[in-house]
Backbone as a chain_set.jsonl record, in Angstrom:
{"seq": "XXXXXXXXXXXXXXXXXXXXXXXXXXXXXXXXXXXXXXXXXXXXXXXXXXXXXXXXXXXXXXXXXXXXXXXXXXXXXXXXXXXXXXXXXXXXXXXXXXXXXXXXXXXXXXXXXXXXXXXXXXXXXXXXXXXXXXXXXXXXXXXXXX", "coords": {"N": [[20.753, -88.559, 34.576], [18.442, -86.142, 34.095], [15.953, -84.116, 35.603], [14.536, -82.306, 34.03], [15.492, -82.548, 31.402], [15.805, -85.221, 30.892], [17.658, -88.079, 29.857], [20.973, -87.172, 29.725], [24.242, -86.378, 28.477], [27.442, -85.825, 29.625], [30.607, -84.746, 28.882], [34.005, -84.435, 29.584], [37.169, -83.165, 28.706], [40.42, -84.187, 29.696], [42.564, -82.493, 29.634], [43.993, -79.198, 29.648], [42.337, -76.56, 27.949], [40.365, -77.947, 29.346], [37.838, -78.614, 27.944], [34.275, -78.939, 27.919], [31.695, -81.032, 26.916], [28.272, -81.114, 26.4], [25.504, -83.043, 25.968], [22.135, -83.069, 25.047], [18.588, -83.717, 24.698], [16.15, -82.161, 22.925], [13.587, -83.043, 22.198], [12.956, -84.805, 24.24], [12.928, -83.046, 26.381], [10.723, -81.455, 25.62], [8.696, -83.409, 25.67], [8.597, -83.942, 28.411], [7.774, -81.436, 29.349], [5.227, -81.242, 28.143], [3.911, -83.391, 29.381], [4.012, -82.581, 32.089], [2.299, -80.438, 31.963], [-0.129, -81.447, 31.325], [-0.705, -82.036, 28.645], [-1.65, -84.263, 26.292], [0.078, -86.82, 24.455], [1.668, -88.861, 21.942], [4.543, -90.779, 21.595], [7.231, -92.225, 19.89], [10.264, -93.657, 20.321], [12.38, -91.156, 19.398], [10.501, -89.567, 18.214], [7.583, -87.633, 17.843], [4.37, -88.839, 17.528], [1.794, -88.029, 17.738], [0.146, -85.197, 19.017], [-1.945, -83.763, 21.328], [-2.615, -81.02, 21.721], [-1.483, -78.923, 19.638], [-0.896, -76.191, 19.435], [-0.264, -75.326, 22.059], [1.92, -77.038, 22.459], [3.724, -76.073, 20.543], [4.19, -73.531, 21.585], [5.574, -74.196, 23.942], [7.802, -75.437, 22.773], [8.944, -73.277, 21.43], [10.074, -71.888, 23.521], [12.367, -73.222, 24.204], [14.854, -72.453, 22.989], [15.365, -70.055, 24.267], [15.958, -70.622, 26.895], [17.773, -70.318, 29.99], [20.653, -70.914, 29.187], [23.496, -70.63, 29.878], [23.358, -70.789, 32.716], [22.128, -73.306, 33.101], [23.956, -75.064, 31.833], [26.28, -74.511, 33.26], [25.767, -75.649, 35.716], [26.156, -78.375, 35.223], [28.819, -78.306, 34.46], [30.065, -77.672, 36.862], [29.519, -79.984, 38.266], [31.123, -81.899, 36.977], [33.654, -80.914, 37.309], [34.563, -80.591, 40.059], [36.952, -80.19, 41.444], [37.991, -77.964, 40.246], [36.681, -75.727, 41.166], [37.826, -74.224, 43.235], [39.906, -72.986, 41.889], [38.609, -71.658, 39.783], [36.784, -70.073, 41.122], [34.414, -67.573, 41.226], [34.233, -67.23, 38.529], [32.822, -67.393, 35.271], [31.998, -69.998, 32.929], [32.864, -70.125, 29.472], [30.696, -70.517, 26.913], [30.135, -72.357, 23.947], [28.421, -73.279, 21.03], [29.044, -76.13, 19.428], [27.903, -78.059, 17.917], [24.652, -78.516, 16.816], [21.217, -79.387, 16.394], [18.389, -78.676, 14.55], [15.114, -79.436, 14.864], [12.584, -80.245, 12.634], [9.857, -81.296, 12.814], [7.09, -82.905, 11.295], [3.735, -83.361, 11.63], [1.177, -85.302, 10.43], [-2.216, -85.011, 9.783], [-3.99, -86.889, 8.682], [-4.835, -89.456, 6.245], [-5.772, -88.143, 3.907], [-4.548, -85.594, 4.058], [-1.886, -86.377, 3.889], [-1.838, -87.554, 1.345], [-2.131, -85.315, -0.235], [0.222, -83.944, 0.309], [2.209, -85.765, -0.315], [3.2, -85.974, -3.115], [4.821, -83.66, -3.241], [6.716, -84.169, -1.209], [7.911, -86.476, -2.249], [9.009, -85.488, -4.641], [10.845, -83.617, -3.585], [12.53, -85.348, -2.111], [13.542, -86.95, -4.185], [14.95, -85.101, -5.748], [16.778, -83.992, -3.954], [18.103, -85.9, -2.365], [20.342, -88.683, -2.238], [21.144, -92.189, -2.79], [22.783, -92.873, -0.632], [21.973, -91.164, 1.515], [19.313, -91.971, 1.803], [19.574, -94.693, 2.481], [21.01, -94.438, 4.872], [19.102, -93.114, 6.413], [17.295, -95.178, 6.624], [18.577, -96.783, 8.356], [20.807, -98.159, 7.498], [24.274, -98.764, 6.708], [26.561, -96.855, 4.683], [28.395, -98.523, 3.482], [27.01, -100.748, 2.741], [25.98, -100.238, 0.308], [27.578, -100.907, -1.777]], "CA": [[19.342, -88.362, 34.285], [18.026, -84.821, 34.552], [14.483, -84.095, 35.713], [13.96, -81.474, 32.97], [15.973, -82.934, 30.078], [15.918, -86.664, 30.736], [19.015, -88.588, 29.746], [21.949, -86.265, 29.136], [25.607, -86.902, 28.451], [28.42, -84.772, 29.888], [31.954, -85.253, 28.6], [35.047, -83.445, 29.836], [38.529, -83.545, 28.34], [41.263, -84.141, 30.888], [43.676, -81.566, 29.424], [43.569, -77.806, 29.611], [41.499, -75.84, 28.903], [39.329, -78.84, 29.863], [36.523, -78.365, 27.34], [33.172, -79.778, 28.377], [30.633, -81.199, 25.937], [27.029, -81.542, 27.039], [24.524, -83.484, 24.976], [20.785, -83.249, 25.566], [17.597, -83.959, 23.663], [15.021, -81.241, 23.007], [12.322, -83.786, 22.146], [12.69, -85.33, 25.586], [12.557, -81.876, 27.186], [9.35, -81.1, 25.251], [7.802, -84.458, 26.18], [8.439, -83.731, 29.852], [6.958, -80.223, 29.504], [3.849, -81.569, 27.79], [3.373, -84.254, 30.437], [3.845, -81.771, 33.304], [1.216, -79.481, 31.758], [-1.359, -82.156, 30.983], [-0.949, -82.14, 27.199], [-1.479, -85.667, 25.907], [0.852, -87.022, 23.228], [2.196, -90.198, 21.7], [5.926, -90.634, 21.148], [7.949, -93.475, 19.667], [11.683, -93.317, 20.339], [12.578, -89.707, 19.463], [9.548, -88.934, 17.305], [6.203, -87.448, 18.279], [3.414, -89.369, 16.559], [0.53, -87.314, 17.914], [0.092, -84.267, 20.144], [-3.333, -83.343, 21.471], [-2.744, -79.559, 21.601], [-0.293, -78.492, 18.9], [-0.611, -74.777, 19.71], [0.484, -75.277, 23.328], [3.198, -77.714, 22.257], [4.603, -75.155, 19.819], [4.589, -72.472, 22.525], [6.631, -74.758, 24.775], [8.988, -75.655, 21.93], [9.55, -71.974, 21.139], [10.81, -71.434, 24.707], [13.588, -74.006, 24.377], [16.047, -71.684, 22.598], [15.609, -68.921, 25.162], [16.245, -71.044, 28.265], [19.004, -69.725, 30.516], [21.63, -71.96, 28.914], [24.712, -70.551, 30.706], [23.067, -71.274, 34.065], [21.858, -74.736, 33.005], [25.185, -75.779, 31.5], [27.253, -74.313, 34.338], [25.452, -76.627, 36.764], [26.826, -79.625, 34.854], [30.265, -78.06, 34.488], [30.494, -77.763, 38.265], [29.444, -81.389, 38.684], [32.218, -82.698, 36.423], [34.945, -80.312, 37.655], [34.509, -80.053, 41.424], [38.284, -79.774, 41.857], [38.309, -76.678, 39.617], [35.926, -74.617, 41.751], [38.75, -73.359, 43.982], [40.679, -72.204, 40.922], [37.704, -70.801, 39.007], [36.046, -69.222, 42.045], [33.117, -67.167, 40.684], [34.33, -66.987, 37.083], [31.864, -68.146, 34.472], [32.497, -70.709, 31.755], [32.552, -69.552, 28.16], [29.985, -71.593, 26.22], [30.067, -72.287, 22.482], [27.705, -74.398, 20.428], [29.855, -76.699, 18.357], [27.015, -78.851, 17.07], [23.262, -78.541, 17.256], [20.295, -79.874, 15.377], [17.065, -78.08, 14.607], [14.124, -80.422, 14.466], [11.425, -79.713, 11.914], [8.901, -82.394, 12.756], [5.824, -82.687, 10.604], [2.71, -84.311, 12.019], [0.146, -85.314, 9.399], [-3.506, -85.272, 10.434], [-4.68, -88.065, 8.184], [-4.483, -89.957, 4.919], [-6.061, -87.117, 2.896], [-3.502, -84.579, 4.115], [-0.657, -86.985, 3.4], [-1.925, -87.749, -0.105], [-1.912, -84.005, -0.853], [1.616, -83.553, 0.521], [3.116, -86.812, -0.772], [3.945, -85.659, -4.341], [5.856, -82.658, -2.923], [7.765, -84.85, -0.465], [8.577, -87.376, -3.189], [9.826, -84.642, -5.524], [11.956, -83.093, -2.797], [13.443, -86.452, -1.821], [14.18, -87.384, -5.419], [15.869, -84.07, -6.213], [17.751, -83.547, -2.946], [18.777, -86.978, -1.649], [20.859, -89.813, -2.998], [20.987, -93.496, -2.154], [23.49, -92.885, 0.655], [21.118, -90.535, 2.528], [18.129, -92.804, 1.999], [19.971, -95.892, 3.212], [21.346, -94.025, 6.234], [17.824, -92.859, 7.071], [16.661, -96.469, 6.877], [19.375, -97.517, 9.337], [21.875, -98.928, 6.858], [25.547, -98.078, 6.515], [26.86, -96.61, 3.271], [29.191, -99.641, 2.959], [26.089, -101.748, 2.225], [25.538, -99.822, -1.033], [28.481, -101.418, -2.811]], "C": [[18.932, -87.032, 34.912], [16.507, -84.764, 34.583], [13.817, -83.257, 34.629], [14.293, -81.995, 31.575], [16.042, -84.434, 29.854], [17.381, -87.076, 30.683], [19.902, -87.553, 29.061], [23.309, -86.935, 29.209], [26.552, -85.731, 28.636], [29.799, -85.38, 29.716], [32.961, -84.14, 28.833], [36.388, -84.006, 29.373], [39.416, -83.368, 29.562], [42.494, -83.258, 30.714], [43.14, -80.151, 29.32], [43.363, -77.36, 28.188], [40.313, -76.635, 29.426], [37.948, -78.548, 29.27], [35.498, -79.395, 27.795], [32.133, -79.831, 27.256], [29.407, -81.73, 26.668], [26.011, -81.84, 25.94], [23.17, -83.629, 25.665], [19.808, -83.28, 24.413], [16.38, -83.05, 23.869], [13.668, -81.931, 22.934], [11.955, -84.318, 23.517], [12.272, -84.202, 26.52], [11.095, -81.502, 26.906], [8.363, -82.138, 25.776], [7.558, -84.274, 27.672], [7.604, -82.487, 30.139], [5.492, -80.518, 29.229], [3.194, -82.393, 28.896], [3.094, -83.454, 31.705], [2.671, -80.808, 33.199], [-0.058, -80.134, 31.24], [-1.701, -82.204, 29.506], [-0.648, -83.581, 26.791], [-0.733, -85.761, 24.579], [1.229, -88.492, 23.118], [3.584, -90.019, 21.082], [6.512, -92.022, 20.97], [9.41, -93.13, 19.451], [11.81, -91.793, 20.417], [11.611, -88.948, 18.547], [8.171, -88.82, 17.951], [5.292, -87.958, 17.176], [2.107, -88.597, 16.583], [0.662, -86.413, 19.13], [-1.307, -83.685, 20.175], [-3.52, -81.843, 21.232], [-1.472, -79.004, 20.964], [0.084, -77.037, 19.204], [0.189, -74.646, 21.006], [1.85, -75.928, 23.191], [4.189, -76.796, 21.544], [5.07, -74.015, 20.716], [5.703, -72.962, 23.448], [7.92, -74.897, 23.967], [9.708, -74.344, 21.632], [10.386, -71.458, 22.31], [12.178, -72.094, 24.842], [14.845, -73.182, 24.081], [16.371, -70.569, 23.581], [15.758, -69.332, 26.634], [17.563, -70.407, 28.706], [20.131, -70.755, 30.403], [22.918, -71.83, 29.716], [24.493, -71.098, 32.125], [22.875, -72.793, 34.064], [23.153, -75.509, 32.789], [26.232, -75.658, 32.594], [27.018, -75.289, 35.493], [26.172, -77.946, 36.479], [28.339, -79.47, 34.854], [30.794, -78.19, 35.909], [30.467, -79.204, 38.762], [30.637, -82.2, 38.193], [33.599, -82.125, 36.74], [34.932, -79.778, 39.087], [35.87, -79.557, 41.911], [38.667, -78.41, 41.291], [37.63, -75.494, 40.297], [36.808, -73.678, 42.568], [39.535, -72.454, 43.044], [39.784, -71.2, 40.21], [37.005, -69.754, 39.864], [34.704, -68.847, 41.417], [33.16, -66.882, 39.186], [33.36, -67.902, 36.339], [32.574, -68.883, 33.336], [32.091, -69.94, 30.508], [31.949, -70.679, 27.331], [29.901, -71.318, 24.728], [29.261, -73.49, 22.004], [28.547, -74.925, 19.28], [29.012, -77.56, 17.418], [25.615, -78.78, 17.65], [22.4, -78.979, 16.082], [18.944, -79.222, 15.592], [16.071, -79.092, 14.055], [12.953, -79.725, 13.774], [10.423, -80.862, 11.715], [7.635, -81.968, 12.024], [4.86, -83.774, 11.069], [1.565, -84.197, 11.017], [-1.167, -85.763, 10.021], [-4.198, -86.533, 9.937], [-4.261, -88.395, 6.766], [-4.69, -88.89, 3.836], [-4.967, -86.054, 2.867], [-2.183, -85.123, 3.568], [-0.7, -87.152, 1.886], [-1.74, -86.428, -0.854], [-0.438, -83.592, -0.788], [2.608, -84.526, -0.118], [3.856, -86.478, -2.072], [5.069, -84.64, -4.109], [7.024, -83.306, -2.192], [8.583, -85.763, -1.374], [9.498, -86.589, -4.122], [11.045, -84.11, -4.787], [12.997, -84.186, -2.525], [14.215, -86.9, -3.046], [15.244, -86.385, -5.877], [17.011, -83.776, -5.245], [18.537, -84.653, -2.268], [19.235, -88.061, -2.604], [20.654, -91.097, -2.224], [21.645, -93.537, -0.781], [22.613, -92.305, 1.762], [19.891, -91.389, 2.831], [18.479, -94.039, 2.82], [20.331, -95.558, 4.658], [20.076, -93.776, 7.033], [17.142, -94.165, 7.455], [17.498, -97.352, 7.814], [20.475, -98.361, 8.752], [23.145, -98.097, 6.773], [25.824, -97.928, 5.025], [27.681, -97.736, 2.665], [28.287, -100.719, 2.363], [25.619, -101.414, 0.811], [26.393, -100.442, -2.124], [28.217, -102.868, -3.115]], "O": [[19.068, -86.835, 36.119], [15.844, -85.299, 33.694], [12.642, -83.473, 34.33], [13.471, -81.895, 30.665], [16.311, -84.878, 28.738], [18.23, -86.505, 31.368], [19.611, -87.113, 27.948], [23.497, -87.928, 29.912], [26.481, -84.751, 27.896], [30.122, -86.4, 30.326], [32.79, -83.027, 28.336], [36.705, -85.17, 29.616], [39.174, -82.478, 30.378], [43.383, -83.275, 31.565], [41.986, -79.932, 28.953], [44.131, -77.737, 27.303], [39.345, -76.046, 29.907], [37.0, -78.268, 30.005], [35.818, -80.562, 28.022], [31.741, -78.797, 26.714], [29.495, -82.674, 27.453], [25.708, -80.991, 25.102], [23.068, -84.234, 26.732], [20.147, -82.916, 23.287], [15.672, -83.165, 24.869], [12.702, -81.463, 23.538], [10.79, -84.29, 23.914], [11.377, -84.37, 27.348], [10.323, -81.262, 27.834], [7.299, -81.775, 26.278], [6.431, -84.433, 28.142], [6.807, -82.484, 31.077], [4.616, -80.099, 29.985], [2.062, -82.122, 29.296], [2.048, -83.631, 32.33], [2.106, -80.402, 34.214], [-0.964, -79.446, 30.768], [-2.863, -82.393, 29.146], [0.48, -84.053, 26.933], [-0.883, -84.912, 23.701], [1.121, -89.256, 24.077], [3.773, -89.216, 20.169], [6.309, -92.898, 21.81], [9.757, -92.405, 18.519], [11.386, -91.196, 21.407], [11.885, -87.813, 18.156], [7.659, -89.779, 18.529], [5.425, -87.557, 16.02], [1.399, -88.519, 15.579], [1.22, -86.813, 20.152], [-1.799, -83.173, 19.169], [-4.497, -81.442, 20.599], [-0.512, -78.662, 21.655], [1.267, -76.699, 19.226], [1.198, -73.942, 21.049], [2.833, -75.432, 23.741], [5.364, -76.751, 21.907], [6.217, -73.579, 20.62], [6.663, -72.236, 23.708], [8.996, -74.517, 24.429], [10.937, -74.303, 21.585], [11.31, -70.67, 22.107], [13.054, -71.568, 25.529], [15.801, -73.219, 24.856], [17.531, -70.179, 23.714], [15.691, -68.481, 27.522], [18.371, -70.006, 27.869], [20.514, -71.384, 31.389], [23.411, -72.845, 30.207], [25.355, -71.792, 32.663], [23.404, -73.486, 34.933], [23.417, -76.493, 33.48], [26.992, -76.597, 32.833], [27.963, -75.703, 36.164], [26.732, -78.56, 37.388], [29.061, -80.402, 35.209], [31.862, -78.761, 36.125], [31.296, -79.598, 39.582], [31.116, -83.088, 38.899], [34.611, -82.774, 36.472], [35.263, -78.612, 39.302], [35.941, -78.614, 42.699], [39.58, -77.766, 41.808], [37.986, -74.35, 40.015], [36.57, -72.471, 42.594], [39.798, -71.295, 43.364], [40.149, -70.035, 40.05], [36.673, -68.671, 39.382], [33.92, -69.742, 41.1], [32.201, -66.34, 38.638], [33.121, -69.04, 36.744], [33.616, -68.443, 32.849], [31.104, -69.204, 30.5], [32.612, -71.685, 27.073], [29.631, -70.195, 24.301], [29.414, -74.594, 22.527], [28.737, -74.24, 18.275], [29.374, -77.761, 16.259], [25.426, -78.968, 18.852], [22.823, -78.939, 14.927], [18.419, -79.223, 16.705], [16.186, -79.54, 12.914], [12.411, -78.742, 14.277], [10.188, -81.323, 10.597], [7.183, -80.828, 12.126], [5.137, -84.964, 10.92], [1.046, -83.105, 10.788], [-1.218, -86.783, 10.708], [-4.92, -87.18, 10.695], [-3.44, -87.702, 6.165], [-3.856, -88.757, 2.94], [-4.51, -85.655, 1.796], [-1.454, -84.417, 2.871], [0.303, -86.915, 1.213], [-1.249, -86.42, -1.982], [0.082, -82.969, -1.714], [3.735, -84.139, -0.429], [5.068, -86.688, -2.128], [6.139, -84.746, -4.708], [8.183, -83.036, -2.504], [9.809, -85.811, -1.272], [10.638, -86.99, -4.358], [12.157, -84.149, -5.314], [14.197, -83.966, -2.692], [15.407, -87.196, -2.96], [16.314, -86.781, -6.341], [18.09, -83.358, -5.665], [19.559, -84.37, -1.643], [18.61, -88.322, -3.631], [20.068, -91.101, -1.142], [21.121, -94.169, 0.137], [22.517, -92.893, 2.839], [19.484, -91.512, 3.986], [17.757, -94.39, 3.753], [19.993, -96.313, 5.57], [19.978, -94.176, 8.193], [16.486, -94.245, 8.493], [17.17, -98.517, 8.037], [21.032, -99.209, 9.45], [23.092, -96.867, 6.767], [25.394, -98.745, 4.211], [27.673, -97.901, 1.445], [28.749, -101.526, 1.556], [24.933, -102.22, 0.182], [25.975, -100.498, -3.281], [28.891, -103.453, -3.963]]}, "num_chains": 1, "name": "protein.A"}
């Protein structure tokens, strides 16, 4: 549990070059930033339902990509490889993003705004997604489609 990022997951392979995978959640980071700065919000699981000050929230969110990631990640690397510090000395880890997800949350102000946007969303969903994607989104496995 990290005070800035909340629940994180650090995984290290036990063979050389001992790659380290670090998983963290940007929504949780943003929620903690908003709370620390007095911005009220409502969140259910990993989704923001309402944010009192969207402009400030967006400013915080924009900072996420420019955090000092080598420094942040190196802290966790040292925690999971204390025996390697003698070998590594002051050498830095080489960090690569193997998987990341960009969140494009949409918060709708009310029924009127949703009714204006709904036909566009429906058209996009119909043209771009199949049953497999819809069922997965609804928490079902693709094996349930057969």
